[in-house]
C-alpha positions as CSV (number, residue, x, y, z in Angstrom):
1,M,-48.7,-19.6,43.5
2,T,-49.4,-23.4,43.3
3,I,-50.9,-25.6,40.7
4,K,-53.8,-26.2,42.4
5,T,-54.3,-22.9,43.3
6,F,-54.2,-21.2,40.1
7,P,-57.3,-23.0,38.7
8,L,-59.3,-21.9,41.7
9,L,-58.5,-18.5,40.8
10,I,-59.2,-18.6,36.9
11,L,-62.7,-20.0,38.4
12,L,-63.3,-17.6,40.8
13,A,-62.6,-14.9,38.1
14,A,-65.1,-15.9,36.4
15,L,-67.5,-16.4,38.8
16,T,-66.5,-12.7,39.8
17,G,-70.3,-10.8,40.0
18,C,-71.9,-13.7,39.8
19,V,-75.9,-12.9,41.5
20,T,-77.9,-15.8,42.0
21,Y,-80.1,-14.6,45.0
22,A,-83.3,-12.3,44.5
23,P,-85.5,-11.0,46.7
24,P,-89.2,-12.0,46.3
25,P,-90.3,-9.7,43.6
26,D,-93.6,-8.9,45.5
27,G,-92.3,-8.6,48.7
28,P,-90.3,-5.4,50.4
29,T,-86.9,-4.9,50.0
30,A,-84.3,-3.0,51.5
31,S,-80.5,-2.1,49.9
32,L,-76.9,-3.8,51.4
33,G,-73.7,-2.7,50.4
34,M,-70.9,-4.7,51.3
35,Y,-66.8,-4.4,51.9
36,F,-64.0,-6.2,52.5
37,E,-60.7,-4.1,54.6
38,N,-57.2,-5.8,55.0
39,D,-54.7,-5.0,56.9
40,T,-52.1,-6.5,54.5
41,S,-51.5,-6.1,51.1
42,G,-49.7,-7.7,47.9
43,H,-51.7,-11.0,48.3
44,M,-54.3,-11.8,45.6
45,L,-58.0,-11.7,47.7
46,T,-61.2,-12.8,46.9
47,G,-64.3,-11.4,48.7
48,L,-67.4,-13.5,49.0
49,A,-71.3,-12.6,50.1
50,T,-73.2,-15.8,50.8
51,V,-77.2,-15.1,51.6
52,F,-79.0,-18.2,53.6
53,A,-82.6,-19.4,54.0
54,N,-82.7,-18.6,57.6
55,P,-80.5,-18.2,61.0
56,A,-80.0,-22.1,60.2
57,C,-77.8,-21.6,57.4
58,D,-80.5,-23.4,55.5
59,R,-79.5,-23.4,51.9
60,L,-81.4,-21.3,49.1
61,P,-83.2,-23.4,46.1
62,S,-82.6,-20.5,44.2
63,G,-78.3,-20.1,44.8
64,E,-77.2,-18.0,47.5
65,R,-74.4,-16.0,46.2
66,I,-75.0,-12.3,45.8
67,G,-71.4,-11.5,45.3
68,T,-67.8,-12.4,44.4
69,R,-64.8,-10.3,43.7
70,M,-61.7,-10.4,43.2
71,G,-58.2,-7.7,43.6
72,M,-55.1,-6.6,45.6
73,D,-56.5,-3.8,47.1
74,E,-56.6,-3.6,50.8
75,R,-60.1,-2.7,50.4
76,D,-63.1,-3.7,47.9
77,E,-66.4,-3.5,47.8
78,L,-69.1,-5.5,45.8
79,P,-72.0,-4.2,44.0
80,T,-75.5,-2.9,46.4
81,Q,-77.7,-6.0,45.9
82,Q,-81.3,-5.8,46.9
83,I,-82.5,-7.9,49.8
84,A,-85.6,-9.2,51.3
85,A,-86.3,-6.8,54.4
86,G,-89.3,-7.3,57.1
87,K,-87.8,-10.9,57.7
88,E,-84.4,-11.6,59.1
89,F,-81.9,-12.0,56.7
90,T,-78.7,-14.1,57.0
91,F,-75.7,-13.9,55.0
92,D,-71.9,-14.3,55.2
93,L,-68.8,-12.3,54.2
94,A,-65.8,-13.9,54.1
95,M,-62.8,-13.6,52.1
96,I,-59.7,-15.4,50.5
97,E,-56.4,-14.4,50.7
98,V,-53.5,-16.3,48.2
99,Q,-50.6,-16.7,51.1
100,G,-47.3,-18.1,48.4
101,G,-47.8,-22.1,48.7
102,A,-51.4,-21.6,50.7
103,N,-55.0,-20.0,51.2
104,A,-55.9,-18.1,54.4
105,G,-59.2,-16.7,54.2
106,C,-62.1,-15.2,57.5
107,S,-65.7,-15.1,57.3
108,V,-68.3,-14.0,59.3
109,T,-72.2,-15.2,59.1
110,A,-74.8,-12.8,60.9
111,T,-79.1,-12.1,60.8
112,F,-80.1,-9.0,61.5
113,L,-83.7,-7.4,60.3
114,P,-83.4,-5.1,57.3
115,A,-86.6,-2.6,57.1
116,P,-88.3,-2.0,53.9
117,G,-86.6,0.7,52.1
118,A,-83.8,1.1,54.2
119,K,-80.5,1.4,53.1
120,Y,-77.6,-0.7,55.1
121,E,-73.4,-1.3,54.6
122,A,-72.0,-4.4,55.8
123,R,-68.4,-4.0,56.7
124,L,-65.6,-7.1,57.2
125,Y,-62.7,-6.0,58.8
126,I,-59.5,-8.8,57.9
127,R,-57.0,-8.8,60.6
128,G,-53.1,-10.3,60.9
129,N,-53.1,-12.0,57.4
130,S,-56.7,-13.9,58.0
131,A,-56.1,-14.8,61.2
132,R,-59.3,-13.1,62.4
133,C,-62.4,-10.7,61.0
134,E,-64.9,-9.0,62.4
135,M,-68.5,-7.8,60.5
136,V,-70.3,-4.3,61.3
137,I,-74.0,-3.6,59.9
138,V,-74.6,0.2,59.9
139,D,-77.6,1.9,58.5
140,D,-77.3,5.2,56.0
141,Q,-77.0,7.3,59.2
142,N,-73.6,4.8,59.7
143,V,-75.5,3.9,63.2
144,A,-74.9,-0.4,64.0
145,V,-77.3,-2.4,63.6
146,P,-77.8,-5.2,65.5
147,F,-77.1,-8.7,64.6
148,T,-76.8,-12.4,66.0
149,T,-73.9,-14.6,64.5
150,P,-73.9,-18.7,65.3
151,A,-71.0,-20.4,66.6
152,F,-69.5,-21.3,63.2
153,S,-69.0,-19.6,60.0
154,S,-71.7,-21.0,57.7
155,M,-69.2,-20.2,54.4
156,G,-69.3,-22.8,52.6
157,G,-67.2,-26.3,54.2
158,M,-66.5,-24.1,57.3
159,N,-69.9,-24.6,59.6
160,G,-69.0,-26.9,62.7
161,K,-65.3,-26.0,61.7
162,T,-64.3,-23.0,62.0
163,Q,-65.7,-20.0,64.4
164,N,-67.1,-16.4,63.5
165,G,-64.5,-14.2,63.2
166,S,-61.3,-16.7,63.5
167,G,-58.9,-17.3,60.3
168,W,-58.1,-20.6,58.9
169,F,-55.5,-22.1,56.5
170,A,-55.5,-24.4,54.1
171,Y,-52.2,-25.9,52.0
172,P,-52.9,-27.2,48.9
173,K,-51.3,-31.0,48.6
174,I,-49.6,-31.2,45.2
175,P,-49.3,-34.8,43.4
176,P,-45.0,-36.1,43.7
177,L,-45.2,-36.1,40.2
178,I,-46.7,-32.5,39.8
179,L,-43.2,-31.9,41.9
180,N,-40.6,-33.5,39.5
181,V,-42.1,-31.9,36.2
182,P,-39.8,-29.1,35.2
183,F,-41.8,-25.9,34.0
184,K,-40.8,-23.9,30.6
């Protein structure tokens, strides 16, 4: 684990389970369960779920994170959330994986139309050390729900840079001074 990666993991651990999104209190809602499945094991994984104001992925004034989870399991899930129903709902599921001296990740942004009172599950499948991923949304009968995706992921910093379902890698730069400091 690199020096720059460790503080990020501590910060993400502190945010685990934070919820800043809430559907309108007087409007209809549906429930959305979310889970991540990774075909590799033994790495620290962070699952993120983010909601947007519309299919153009504009930010919400009240916040956008609806779930964060860290662990080393091949499969992990976020707590089920109540979401606004009866209008398009846009969200992003992402998985970030610590791979030695680098971080890798993959995300999919999707928009679908939840029905009031319905129950849904979004499943993000990560393949090939985060090289690619795909999302499936199903209803409570395990029937696939249609959704649309923009060309690019809308996860923070990825919009316009990384295609939906394509992985990314980040190699943190460590200042030479830090590299020369012995750790005891």
